[in-house]
C-alpha positions as CSV (number, residue, x, y, z in Angstrom):
1,M,22.7,24.6,30.9
2,A,21.8,23.1,27.3
3,S,18.1,22.8,27.0
4,S,15.9,19.9,26.0
5,V,15.3,18.5,22.6
6,S,12.2,20.0,21.3
7,E,10.3,19.5,17.9
8,I,10.1,22.5,15.7
9,A,8.7,23.4,12.3
10,V,10.2,23.0,8.7
11,A,8.3,23.8,6.0
12,L,8.1,22.4,2.6
13,P,9.2,23.1,-0.2
14,H,13.0,22.3,1.3
15,P,16.1,23.4,-0.6
16,A,18.0,20.5,0.7
17,L,15.7,17.9,-1.6
18,Q,13.4,19.0,-3.8
19,G,10.2,17.3,-4.4
20,A,10.3,15.9,-0.5
21,D,6.9,15.2,0.7
22,W,7.6,14.6,4.4
23,A,10.0,16.3,7.0
24,D,10.2,16.7,10.7
25,A,12.8,18.7,12.6
26,Y,14.2,18.8,16.2
27,A,16.6,21.1,18.2
28,V,18.2,22.0,21.4
29,T,20.1,24.9,22.6
30,V,24.0,24.7,23.9
31,D,25.8,27.3,25.8
32,T,29.3,26.5,24.0
33,P,29.0,27.1,20.3
34,F,30.1,24.4,18.1
35,A,33.0,26.1,15.2
36,N,30.6,24.8,12.2
37,A,27.8,23.0,11.5
38,R,30.1,19.8,10.6
39,A,31.2,20.2,14.4
40,A,27.6,19.5,15.4
41,G,27.0,16.9,13.2
42,D,30.0,15.2,14.2
43,A,28.8,15.6,17.5
44,A,25.2,14.1,16.4
45,F,26.7,11.3,14.0
46,S,29.9,9.8,14.5
47,T,29.0,7.2,17.5
48,F,25.7,6.1,18.0
49,P,24.6,3.9,21.1
50,F,24.4,-0.1,20.7
51,W,20.9,0.1,20.5
52,V,20.4,2.2,17.2
53,S,23.7,0.2,15.9
54,A,21.6,-3.1,16.4
55,L,18.4,-1.4,15.0
56,M,20.1,-0.6,11.8
57,G,21.3,-4.0,11.5
58,A,18.2,-5.6,11.7
59,R,16.8,-3.1,9.0
60,N,19.3,-3.8,6.9
61,M,18.9,-7.7,7.0
62,I,14.8,-7.1,6.4
63,M,15.7,-4.7,3.8
64,A,18.2,-6.5,1.8
65,P,15.6,-8.8,-0.2
66,F,13.8,-5.6,-1.3
67,G,16.8,-4.5,-3.1
68,L,17.6,-1.5,-1.1
69,K,20.6,0.0,0.2
70,T,21.9,-1.6,2.8
71,E,25.3,0.1,3.0
72,D,26.2,3.7,1.3
73,D,28.8,3.1,-0.9
74,K,31.9,3.5,1.5
75,T,34.4,4.8,-1.0
76,T,32.8,8.3,-0.6
77,K,35.5,10.3,1.8
78,N,33.6,12.9,2.5
79,R,31.1,11.7,5.3
80,V,29.5,12.6,8.8
81,G,29.4,9.4,10.7
82,F,28.2,6.9,7.9
83,F,26.2,9.7,5.7
84,P,27.6,11.1,2.7
85,V,28.1,15.0,2.6
86,I,26.0,16.2,0.1
87,D,26.4,20.1,0.9
88,E,28.1,22.5,3.7
89,T,28.8,25.7,4.7
90,E,29.7,27.1,7.9
91,T,26.2,27.2,9.7
92,T,24.8,24.4,7.3
93,L,25.4,20.7,6.6
94,V,23.6,18.2,4.5
95,V,24.0,14.6,4.4
96,G,21.8,11.8,2.9
97,M,21.3,9.2,0.6
98,D,19.4,8.1,-2.4
99,D,17.6,4.6,-2.9
100,R,14.8,3.2,-4.8
101,H,12.1,3.6,-2.4
102,L,13.2,7.3,-1.1
103,D,15.6,9.7,-1.0
104,F,16.4,11.4,2.2
105,R,18.3,14.6,3.8
106,C,19.5,15.1,7.2
107,V,20.2,19.1,7.4
108,I,21.6,20.4,10.4
109,D,22.2,23.8,11.2
110,I,23.6,26.0,13.8
111,A,22.5,29.6,15.1
112,N,24.4,31.8,17.5
113,F,22.6,33.9,19.9
114,D,23.7,35.7,22.5
115,L,22.8,33.0,25.4
116,G,24.2,30.1,22.9
117,Q,24.1,28.2,20.0
118,N,20.7,26.6,18.4
119,V,21.2,23.3,17.0
120,S,18.8,21.7,14.7
121,I,18.6,18.7,12.7
122,A,16.0,18.3,9.8
123,T,14.8,15.1,8.4
124,I,13.7,15.7,4.7
125,I,12.3,12.8,2.6
126,R,11.1,12.3,-0.8
127,R,9.2,9.0,-1.3
128,H,9.2,7.3,-4.7
129,N,6.2,4.6,-4.4
130,R,4.3,2.4,-1.8
131,L,7.5,0.7,-0.4
132,G,8.8,4.4,0.5
133,R,5.5,5.0,2.4
134,I,5.3,1.9,4.0
135,Y,9.3,2.2,5.0
136,L,8.7,5.7,6.6
137,A,5.6,4.8,8.4
138,T,7.4,1.3,9.8
139,I,10.5,3.1,10.7
140,L,8.7,6.8,12.1
141,P,8.7,6.0,15.9
142,F,12.5,4.5,15.6
143,H,13.6,7.2,13.5
144,R,12.1,10.1,16.6
145,L,14.0,8.1,18.7
146,I,17.4,8.2,17.1
147,V,17.5,11.5,16.0
148,R,16.2,12.8,19.8
149,S,19.0,10.7,20.8
150,A,22.0,12.3,18.6
151,L,20.5,16.2,19.6
152,A,21.2,14.8,23.2
153,R,24.4,13.6,22.5
154,V,25.1,17.4,20.9
155,A,23.9,18.9,24.4
156,R,26.3,16.3,26.2
157,S,29.1,16.8,23.8
158,G,32.6,18.7,24.4
159,R,32.0,21.6,22.1
160,N,34.6,23.5,20.2
């Protein structure tokens, strides 16, 4: 049976984003392993509950006047959910975007062991200015809920 989502340590500096100044990470253990990190990323990010979509819509409306990206360039074909893929191996998937206020990466890692597989999502951020710091402080409670919700979907999903 899959374990509950737990917060785990993440160290900075992180190879996914040089100069990052903030990070957090969460993990869950699943009984049936994913074939690769992209499959775990798909389970986490391909669909979101309505409340996440509503929050993202509100975020886009509020942040547009500040000149921040409200949607990434949809011409990027290599995506997981709405996130562009930056780097990928069998065990690690890095997605993210860069903007005026901050750059972020979500790093999905899988690690197999005798009784299952550990799936983790680390969020790595490089804040550029005061707006980046204010933005992160404002969205942090929602970020934690969204990542925990994504990993709960990972734990419930039909695994490959």
